[in-house]
Steps between C-alpha positions, in 0.01 A plus 500: 500500500387857543170423331438208738578725798262765376230240446542375854488849639189569297320200643623583849371854462161375393498278807597768748278784368166377640678365805653837581162667470357269761805548720452875497149463631613254770796703612285797583356299786839394649707699743778717369779281632346186360463673161863588490619156593276331249585742217870470565493123498287491188718753325820311566345175382378660182835659436670159507260341257443792266803671373336721249550868572157587371339256740705639789381849409144373487531348848673814628225722370237287667654436847740795537751318712870436517718203593540442870849464618543286811808692597287812536340355817826418678505836677123517555330445839460138609123489466523630142775256412290211633199617303684558170743205501386138470625265776792272421467125474703453819261726693204310368665172599551624854139622523352175378735306727374695801137439398565129450683473832219673691241278329694184584543612862128572534405163350752320721378681813142401422554133416783431747435419866706525816457310826356661814674406823409530867821539700506349849754414767522213745715209609548129443325263737492124541193348337211345693670159492711614796322407826496742793514333842282690749385443856123476528502566876736696724741302715853442628769335292610169651726375223614587145581194291633664179755758390539736204541319167421155641314261269184357659251236391124535507374439856831575676465679836629857475413677828348385830303758701391460861169307526459472880178702502357295216586173677329615823185599315498172308512296824218705657272479200566130451380439860191713438425320177531160670257612774244627249527187289434284811196712575383432148515127569311551828222685322458210262450281810264746675254564215350147489462499880311830497273373224410184695472644851139605456388140465761349733369375834839536666784745431770336280855457616734784415852449365630841387876490444733781614218738590393484866285810480291359217454179697379692808262709290349192344468324835319803642273507198422131529409547869260774398345272239474223763310736730261581218451132434435430873239775520333378186495143632353609836233703329425206275458273802275754672298530184456125479393479865249778455362330194437188707339702776285680245387169356414379851321823576303473180386147596402626847301782341323249281408295807387811688287600205333161497443522876341843469276369225400203708446713816289732293255216425508387862440853613205530263356179640580631847706198578789717625518825673593827335820513700625180343415631153686828563798308637522302173489825298773651717729203439447540123587870516813434704616235251452742210687770686785263576513397133523859385779567746701202385445585135620853560806369677565262211488791255747690714738203520482452124570869445800484731621193322477672161676803647788287624524333162512842334767616744699188425477561126597864545802405710608244241450753219706762684774249559498399136528863388777565749696194391447584132627856554799363687555260212492785246733709713735205532501463121589869461772462761643208306504705177654808663756295690593307186549823306708651779709183525554499125598866513768441761619188322540705182672768704740238630567392142565861394767525767700258286588657165573252221642545150210508248724420201844372415751783467767704671452738793559871461414831672498356855368778725546326840811380678430527875375208709231628734418794275140598446335488159176677416203375305554490120868591538716380209771277644668374181428395141549176308609530136423193284808325365543551126180704471620847600337768284496876527237758423505877487268681738439850364299806597269632227391863517131588505529673162630177339304226680195549277702394194698210649353153446613150588686334214663821372868484405749668732871581485683461833820701546718433805665792678788273607583414137549775244219480247727592208747221580280227638170579332154437647298192592167436332198450721122482505254672734368218719281666761372846593372561851152652519573736790758776529767545764655824616861572411681784676654632179259391225170535686234235444620227265381158386726199549550258211716196436702441182587142410860486373586274208852443634675514839849557361673778309796456265782732392809405299436131551464530878177397669377679811209359700251752634381503859218658699529863610651647181335828398358515148349744252219345298352629176156352429371531144140616541420566132605665172426838340568681170812714474297796378276477807809507719639806315171690497390416855686796664350740245148359539534504878614863492214594266239321714628666815503837327140458384387425855667806652293804585 
């Protein structure tokens, strides 16, 4: 047994000798504290394996160390005790647990997301299916046919306003329209007469209905045309007479010319005296002069006749233009009068307010017969039977409106019902108004409507129906963000602001 132990120690010594030489060289490069720790640990390990006293002496001569007693550090300073003593397993477990917990928290904060909400306030309103009854025109109340909560059918008369003014205007404009329409018929009768009057020998008979002045004007015009025709006829007769006289004068000139020619031969033969020959020439000259005079007069008569014809045409043309302008004006009068009549007829209809849908009456704002209502004043509202629905009208702040979109999910909490007990009602953003309104407390805000998925709220088996006017707090989910972004945002904001400061 001893021999086997010695043999083992021998082989162990051979193994450690070169190793210790290398360790000496390496230990020179280590710090003093590290040397001591390493040597002590190595020495204790060797002492457990090798029990031979000679080997212990060999190790002692090489490393010059002694066994470290843990109890020697109990009264040492804390930093030395931490450096010299190895941590316990429990301490290591706590350390690794903290590291694992921090790692898990960081991973969770990166991969997990939380919702981003825009908080708004508002109230419940009746949806657009409720019909507001308004007066289009101002007037006095003559009669109210309904009362609060009464069920009405579509087309039932609700309120009668005074329509005396509208009736008076309707009567006046109906009379005007009838007059203008009769004039229109008269113009259709006049136009053919004016077109034919230029060729007519006698003025046609006039039969203008319900317009004495037009009849007198046409009679005066026809008299003027008759005068033109008489002058033209007289000039034509004078022209014809002159033509006959000119023909006669031309024949007399021809005879006088023959006589002068014949007297010229007689005078050459001295059969007649010179006085007779000169007398024949004088008669020829007088006939020519008379012919020229009559021809000149004929030209003048023809010119006058053409002038009268031109004057007649001009008078007819003026009359045509005048009648055509009157016709156009009459057409415009018919259009304007018809529009005015239709306006007052519509006004008369608006004085009677009818139910646009079947439902029950609510929010009646009038109750005095003879009271005055203004234009666009809301008198009452009609709520459809079985189709009552509510919506939430909320005010979105300017800082949130850029992130709110139609279709986003919303949670509606009612101030009248404790949120913890009754819960919230789900909703969806239905509409966002494109223009802001001024609120005394919140400044400029944007109105939006939230469509509720339910009009009732339940608690402990009891059902409560909601109604318009209840105040609400609405949370609109505008998006999602990482938890780590949420945790680091204050730090990043503070750092960014600090970097921008002077």
